[in-house]
N, C-alpha and C positions, 0 to 999 in steps of 0.2 A: 594488692599488684596482681593483674591478672585474673581478678576475680571470677571473670566468665570463662575462664579455662579449668575449672575446678571441678569439672564433672567426673564422675567415676565411671569406669568400664562396667563396673558391677552394679547391679540394680540396687536401690536402696533396700535394705532388709535382709538382703541375700548374699550370702558369702561367695565370692568369686572363686571360680574352679581355675587354677592355672595348672593343672597337671599337665596339660598338653604341652605347656612350655617347658616343664621338667623334662618329658620325654623327647621333646626337639633338642634340647640341650644336650641329653644323652646320646643322641644320633650325630649332633655336631661334633661333640667329642671324639666319637669313634670316626668321623671323618677326618678330624686333625691327625689322628693315629695313621689314617690311609694316606694322607699328605706325606706323612714322614717315614712310611713303609713301602710305598709303591706296590701294592698288593695284586695288581694284574700284570706285573712285568714280564713275568715268565709265560703268561697266557698270550698277552698281546701289547706290546709297547703302546701302540696307537689308543688303544682302550685304556692304558692306564694312564694315559695322558690326559684324556677326557676326565677320568675319576679324580687321579691325585693332583693333576695339573690346573683342573678348571672346576669341576664339580665340587671338589673339597673347600674351594675357595669362598664358598658360602657359609662354611662353618664360624669362623671367627666374627663376620658381620653378625650372625644369630647371637653370639655372646655379647656382643656389644649393644645389641638392639633390645636384648632381654634385661640387660643392665639398665640401661637407659630408660625403659619402661617402667622398672619397680623404683628407681631411684626418683624419677621426676614425678611419679604418683604421690611421693612423700613430701614435696615441697608445696607450700598452701600460700605463700606470699608473705608471711611473718618473717622479718629478716631474722628474727632471733631462733625460730624453729627450722628454718630453712639452713642457718648456718650450722646449726648442731646436726641437723641431717647430714650435711655435707662433710663435716668434720668427723662424725662417727663412721660414715662409710668409707672415707678415706683412711681412717685407722685400721678398719678392718681389711681393705686391700693391701695397706702397708705392710701389716702383720704377716699376711699371705705370702707377700713378696718375700719379706724378710726369710721367712721359714724355707721358701723355695730356693733363695741365692745359697743359704746353708747346706741345704740337701744337695746342691750340685757342686760344691767346693771340691769333694773326691773326683767326681768326674772331671772338672775343670783342671785339677792337678794331672789325671790321668792322660787327658788330650793336650796338655802342654799349654794350656791358657795362661799360665803366668810366666812362661818362658818365651814364648814367640810374639815379639813386637809389643809386649807387655808394657804399660806405662800408667801413670796416673791419669793421664788424659784418656787413654784407651778404656780405662776402667770407669771412669765417668761417664763417658760417651755410652759405655755399655749399659751402666747403672740407670742412665736416664732415658735411652732411647733403644738400644738393640737387645737388652739382655746379655748376661753373662754365659747363658745357654741358649740354643738357637729357637726354643720355643718361649723364652722367658721374656721376650719383648712385650708379650701382650699385657702384663701387668704394669710397668710403668706405663704403657700407652693408655691403660684405662684411668691411671692417676691423672695423667696430663688430660686426657680427654674429659675427665669429669669436671676438673677445674674450668677448662676451657669453655665446654657446654654450659656450665653453670653460669659463668661471667655472660655469655651470650644470651641465656635465658634471661637474666636479671635486666640485661641492657636492651633487648631488643624483644619486638613482637615474635611470636612463635614462626611465623612464614619467613621473616627477615632472618631468624636464628637459622632456620633450614637452610636458606639461600647462602649465608656466609658458611656454614658447614661444608655446603656444596661445591662452594669456590675452593675452599681449601682441599678439598677431595679432588678437584681439577688439577691443583698444583701436584698431588701426590700420583695422580694418573700419569702426568708427564714424566715423572721420574721413576715410574713403574712400567704397566703394561703399554703404555704408549710413548715410551722414551724414545724410540726411533723416529718418530713423526717429525721432530724438530732437531734430532741431534746435530745434523749437519750445520746448523746455524750456530754462529760463533758465541753470540750473547746468550743464547739459552745453553750451551754447552759450559760456559764459564759460570753462569748462575747455578746451574745444578751440580757443577764441580764442587763449587763453595759450601752448597747443602750438604754434599756427601762427605765433606770434612767434619760436619758436626754429626751425622749419623749415617748409617749404612745404606738404609733403605727408606724411603718415603712412606711405607706402610708402617706408621707409627702414631703416637698420640696427638701429634699436630696436624696430620693430613689424612689420616685414614679413620681414627676412631670418632671423631666429631660427628660425621654426617650420619653413623650408625646409632651414635648415642641420641642425636637430635631427632631421628626418626622413631626412636624409642619414645622420646619425650612427647612427639607429636601424637603416638597412637595412645599415651596414656592421657593428654591433656584435651586432645581433640577427638574423641571417640566417634567413630562415623556408624551410622546404621549398619548393622552387620549383613553381609551378603550371606546368601546360602553357601554353605561348605564348599560345594560343588564349583562354585564361581570363583571363590579364592583360591582353590586347588587349580583351577583352570588357568586362572592369571599366573599363578606360580609357574606352572608348567611352560606356559608360552614365554614368560620370562627367563625361565631356566634354558629353554632351546634357544633363545637369543644369545644368552650368556655363552653357551657351550659353542654357538658358530662363532661369536666374537672372538673367543679365545683361540678357536683353531685359524681364524684368518691372521689373527695379531702374530700368531705363532708363525705360520707360513710366510709372512711378510717380514719375519725377523724384528719385529718392533720391541720387545719386551727386554727391559734390561733385568727385571724382576718380574716374577707373574702374578702377585697378589691382589691386585686391583683391577677390576671390570666395570664399565658402565653399566652392564644390565644385571651386576651382581646387586645393585640398589633394589630395584624392583622385584627381583627373585626374592631377596632375603625379606623384604617387607610383606610381600603377599604370602609367602610361607608363613611367617611370623602372624599375620593375621588368621590364617588358616588354622594354626597350632592354638590360637586363643579360642577355637571352636572345638578343639578336641576335649572330650571328656576322659579324664583318668584320674588315678589316685596315686598321690607320692608322698613321700615325708621328707624331713629335716635329713636324715640319714643318706636317702636316695639322692638328695641334692648336693650333700657332701661328697658322695662318690664321683659325681661328675667333675667336680673342681679338681679332684686328686688324680682322677683318670687324665686329664690335662697335665697336671703338674708331673706325674710320675711315668708318663708313658716312654719318654726317652731311656729312664732307667730299666724299664720292661725290655726295652729293645736290646740294650747291652746284656741283661740277664738271659734273654731267649738265645741271642748268639753265642755267648759264652757257654750257657748247657748244650747248645748243638754242639758246637766244637768239642766239648768234653766227653760226650757220649757218642761222638761221631754221627750225628745225626744231621750233618749241613746240608745234605741233599734234600731232606724232608721238612727242614724248619729255617733253612736261610735260602737255598736255592730255588725252592718252590714259595714263591712270593706270597701265594694266597693262604697257605698254611702259615707262613711266617707271620703275616698279618693277623690271623685268627689267633695264634699263640700269643702275639703282644698284647693283643685286646684282651685276652683272658688273663696273663700275667699283671696287666694295667689294672684290671678290675679287683683281682686279689691284693695288689697293693694298696688300692684305694680302699678296700674294705678295712684291711689292717691299719692303715694310717688313721682312718675315722676312728677307729676304737683305741688306738694308741693316745690319740689326741684328747678325745672325750670332750672338746669342745667345738663350737661351730667356727669353721673358718670360711664358710662360703661366702662368695661375692653376692650379697643381696642385702638390701637396706631395710629388708621387710621388718626386721626387730627395732628399728630406730624409732624412738618414741620421744615426743617434747618433754621437757621437763614440767614438774607440777607447776600448774599456774601460768603456763606458756601460753 
C-alpha cells in the first residue's frame, strides 16, 4: 500500500541529520513557557500579546508536525509492521501521559481541582480532551491525533488525508480564533454549545492535532526538492508576518473564543519545519528527553519560582519583572528536566525512532 510514497528524506547510504529539528523543538518548548508566563508584560502588553498570544502559538504545531514526520516515516504499508509501530508509539505516549498525570496530582489538590465542580464526567472529559492541568491537553491530543491520522492514512491517498485533516481544522478554527464570525447564528451557536459540553476547547486531538500530524506525514512521504535555506526562511517569515497580522486583526475585532488556532500558522509551521530540516547540528537522546520534560515540568517551575520569590522577598525581581520571571522559569525548568532524565534512566521521549518490526516481519 502506498509503495510510491516510501521515499526517504535522507539519501541512500547517508544517515539523516535531524539535529535541526531537535533544536527547533527546544525553541518551541521555550515558546510554550513564554505562552504561560507572558514575559513582556512588564515591558509592553502589546508586545507581549504578539509574543505570548500569537508567536508562541507556532510551538505546539511544531511538536505535532515533527511527531507526524518521524511516526509516518516508520510506516511501510505492511499491516503488521504498521500496527506494531502504532501500538508501540501509543504505548510510549500513554506511559508519558500517565507519569505526567501522577506528577500533577499534588498541584491538582493544591488548586482545588478535586473539589470545584469535580465529577466522574469532568474527570473523563479532562483525561480524554482537556488535560487535568492546563498544559497536559497536548498528550491526549497526540494520542487521538495519531489514531485518527493513521486511519486516514490507511484509507485515503495523502492529498485526501491532508484535505480531511484540513476540514477538521476549519471546524476547530470556528470554535477558537474565528468563533465570533458566526456566533450570532443560532444553529452555529447550538452546534458549538453541544461540542463544548464534551470538551472545553476545539484545540484538541479531533480538530487541531490531525492537520499538523498530516503535514508531518506529507513531509515524510512526499519529500520535495529542497529549496535553499534562505528560501524556506523567507517563506516562513512571510507566513509568520501574516499570522501576526491575522492574530492582531482577530483580536481587534473581538473574534476569538480562544486564541490557539490561526490559518497562517499552517504555512508558518510548515516552512519553519522545512527550514529546520536543513539546519545542521548535533544532539543526543538525553537532549531530546530534556525537551519533553521542559514541557511537562514548566508549570511546576512556575510555582517554584513564585514560591521562592515570595519566601526571600524578591517578588519585584522574579515576579513583577516579567522578563526575569520568564528567564528564571526557563532555567528552573531545564534543571528539573535534567533531574527527571537522570532519575528515570529510561527514554520517555515522544519519538517512534526506536520502533522496529519483529524478526521476520
